[in-house]
VOTI-744683 format. One record per residue (C-alpha): residue number from 1; residue in one letter; x negated, y negated, z negated. Coordinates in Angstrom, 1 decimal. Layout:
N
TIMAR   i aa      x      y      z
TIMAR NUM  A      X      Y      Z
...
END
This chain:
153
TIMAR   i aa      x      y      z
TIMAR   1  M  -12.1    7.3   39.2
TIMAR   2  R  -14.0    8.8   36.3
TIMAR   3  R  -12.4   12.1   35.3
TIMAR   4  L  -13.6   12.2   31.7
TIMAR   5  A  -14.9    9.6   29.4
TIMAR   6  L  -15.7    9.7   25.7
TIMAR   7  H  -13.8    7.1   23.7
TIMAR   8  F  -13.3    6.2   20.1
TIMAR   9  A  -10.0    7.0   18.7
TIMAR  10  F   -8.3    6.7   15.4
TIMAR  11  A   -9.3    9.4   12.9
TIMAR  12  C   -6.5    8.7   10.5
TIMAR  13  C   -3.4    8.1   12.6
TIMAR  14  G   -1.5   10.1   15.1
TIMAR  15  L    0.9    7.5   16.1
TIMAR  16  V    0.5    3.8   16.0
TIMAR  17  T    3.3    2.1   14.1
TIMAR  18  G    5.0   -1.1   15.2
TIMAR  19  C    3.6   -3.0   12.3
TIMAR  20  G    0.1   -3.3   13.8
TIMAR  21  E   -1.6   -2.3   10.5
TIMAR  22  S   -2.9    1.2   11.4
TIMAR  23  A   -6.2    2.4   10.2
TIMAR  24  P   -9.3    1.0   11.9
TIMAR  25  P  -11.1    3.1   14.5
TIMAR  26  D  -13.8    5.4   13.1
TIMAR  27  P  -16.9    5.1   15.4
TIMAR  28  A  -17.8    8.7   14.4
TIMAR  29  Q  -14.7   10.2   15.9
TIMAR  30  V  -14.7   10.8   19.6
TIMAR  31  V  -11.9   12.0   21.7
TIMAR  32  V  -12.2   13.0   25.4
TIMAR  33  G   -9.9   10.8   27.5
TIMAR  34  R   -8.9   11.5   31.1
TIMAR  35  A   -8.5    8.4   33.3
TIMAR  36  E   -5.9   10.0   35.5
TIMAR  37  N   -3.7   10.6   32.5
TIMAR  38  G   -4.3    7.0   31.4
TIMAR  39  L   -3.1    5.8   34.8
TIMAR  40  K    0.1    7.8   34.4
TIMAR  41  F    0.6    6.2   30.9
TIMAR  42  A    0.0    2.7   32.3
TIMAR  43  R    2.5    3.3   35.2
TIMAR  44  Q    5.1    4.4   32.7
TIMAR  45  R    4.6    2.0   29.8
TIMAR  46  C    2.1   -0.9   30.6
TIMAR  47  V    4.1   -1.9   33.7
TIMAR  48  I    6.8   -3.4   31.4
TIMAR  49  C    4.5   -6.4   31.0
TIMAR  50  H    1.4   -5.9   33.3
TIMAR  51  K    0.8   -5.3   36.9
TIMAR  52  V   -0.6   -1.8   37.5
TIMAR  53  G   -1.5   -1.7   41.2
TIMAR  54  D    1.4   -3.2   43.0
TIMAR  55  R    4.0   -2.4   40.4
TIMAR  56  G    5.0   -4.1   37.1
TIMAR  57  A    5.7   -7.4   35.6
TIMAR  58  N    3.6  -10.6   35.2
TIMAR  59  L    4.2  -11.2   31.5
TIMAR  60  G    0.6  -10.2   30.7
TIMAR  61  P   -2.5  -10.2   32.9
TIMAR  62  A   -2.9   -7.6   35.7
TIMAR  63  M   -4.8   -4.7   34.3
TIMAR  64  P   -8.1   -5.4   36.1
TIMAR  65  D   -8.0   -8.9   34.6
TIMAR  66  A   -7.1   -7.5   31.2
TIMAR  67  V  -10.2   -5.3   31.3
TIMAR  68  K  -12.4   -8.4   32.3
TIMAR  69  K  -10.9  -10.2   29.3
TIMAR  70  A  -11.7   -7.2   27.0
TIMAR  71  I  -15.3   -7.1   28.2
TIMAR  72  D  -15.7  -10.8   27.6
TIMAR  73  R  -14.1  -10.8   24.1
TIMAR  74  S  -16.0   -7.7   22.9
TIMAR  75  A  -19.3   -9.4   24.1
TIMAR  76  R  -18.4  -12.7   22.3
TIMAR  77  L  -17.0  -11.1   19.1
TIMAR  78  E  -19.5  -12.8   16.8
TIMAR  79  E  -18.4  -16.2   18.2
TIMAR  80  I  -14.7  -15.3   17.9
TIMAR  81  V  -15.0  -14.1   14.3
TIMAR  82  A  -17.0  -17.2   13.4
TIMAR  83  E  -14.2  -19.3   14.7
TIMAR  84  L  -11.7  -17.2   12.8
TIMAR  85  E  -13.7  -17.7    9.6
TIMAR  86  R  -13.7  -21.4   10.2
TIMAR  87  T  -10.0  -21.9   11.3
TIMAR  88  R   -8.1  -18.8    9.9
TIMAR  89  P  -10.1  -17.4    7.0
TIMAR  90  E   -7.0  -15.5    5.7
TIMAR  91  H   -6.7  -13.7    9.0
TIMAR  92  R  -10.4  -12.8    9.0
TIMAR  93  E  -10.1  -11.4    5.5
TIMAR  94  T   -7.0   -9.3    6.3
TIMAR  95  K   -8.6   -7.9    9.4
TIMAR  96  R  -12.0   -7.3    7.9
TIMAR  97  A  -11.7   -3.5    8.0
TIMAR  98  K  -11.1   -3.7   11.7
TIMAR  99  L  -13.5   -6.4   12.6
TIMAR 100  D  -16.6   -5.3   10.6
TIMAR 101  P  -17.2   -2.0   12.4
TIMAR 102  L  -17.1   -3.8   15.7
TIMAR 103  L  -19.5   -6.4   14.5
TIMAR 104  A  -21.9   -3.7   13.3
TIMAR 105  E  -21.9   -1.9   16.7
TIMAR 106  T  -24.9   -3.0   18.7
TIMAR 107  D  -24.4   -0.9   21.8
TIMAR 108  P  -22.3   -3.0   24.2
TIMAR 109  E  -20.5    0.0   25.8
TIMAR 110  R  -19.6    1.6   22.4
TIMAR 111  R  -18.5   -1.8   21.2
TIMAR 112  L  -16.2   -2.3   24.2
TIMAR 113  Q  -14.7    1.2   23.6
TIMAR 114  L  -14.2    0.5   20.0
TIMAR 115  W  -12.8   -3.0   20.8
TIMAR 116  L  -10.2   -1.5   23.2
TIMAR 117  A   -9.2    1.2   20.7
TIMAR 118  T   -8.7   -1.4   18.0
TIMAR 119  Y   -6.9   -3.8   20.3
TIMAR 120  L   -4.4   -1.2   21.6
TIMAR 121  A   -3.5   -0.4   18.0
TIMAR 122  D   -3.4   -4.0   16.8
TIMAR 123  P   -3.5   -6.7   19.5
TIMAR 124  K   -3.7   -9.4   16.9
TIMAR 125  F   -6.7   -8.0   15.2
TIMAR 126  E   -9.1  -10.8   16.4
TIMAR 127  N   -6.5  -13.3   17.8
TIMAR 128  P   -3.5  -13.9   15.6
TIMAR 129  A   -1.7  -15.7   18.5
TIMAR 130  N   -1.9  -12.7   20.8
TIMAR 131  Q    1.6  -11.8   22.1
TIMAR 132  M    0.9   -8.3   23.3
TIMAR 133  A    3.3   -5.7   21.7
TIMAR 134  V    2.0   -2.7   19.9
TIMAR 135  L    2.9    0.4   22.0
TIMAR 136  P    3.2    3.6   20.0
TIMAR 137  M    0.8    6.2   21.4
TIMAR 138  T   -1.0    9.3   20.3
TIMAR 139  E   -4.7    9.4   19.8
TIMAR 140  L   -5.1   11.3   23.1
TIMAR 141  E   -2.9    8.8   25.0
TIMAR 142  R   -5.0    6.0   23.7
TIMAR 143  A   -8.2    7.8   24.7
TIMAR 144  D   -6.7    8.4   28.2
TIMAR 145  L   -5.7    4.8   28.6
TIMAR 146  I   -9.1    3.6   27.6
TIMAR 147  A  -10.7    6.0   30.1
TIMAR 148  W   -8.5    4.5   32.8
TIMAR 149  L   -9.1    0.9   31.7
TIMAR 150  L  -12.8    1.4   31.8
TIMAR 151  S  -12.6    2.9   35.3
TIMAR 152  L  -11.2   -0.4   36.5
TIMAR 153  R  -14.6   -2.2   36.0
END
């Protein structure tokens, strides 16, 4: 498991609120995340809905499957946003501040990291039907969780 990973985090918020309307990630801000701490977080909090190893619920996908989905969605973001603009323009407009920085990112790895940071703070940012709950977490907890998620690839 990778010990350290650099990940985008939120420059403006310490805790994510339950409303799902936190500040968008700032690509210029980097926080060092530790995958082993991310695994601890996942074993305590993510297991409520997801399988983490052999523990947890099946309300959401098992964590390796969730990572595969994140990789796919971050790679297809232009297509997803185009569909939002066609079918849910009001959602696209309200989430513009979160979607535009991701669309501007051309490096696939950086985009994935930014996508994960945005998703963890606002699971509905690019899919208004998403049912994942917003888990309050600190900036460092988010970076740790992202480091662990990326280690599952």
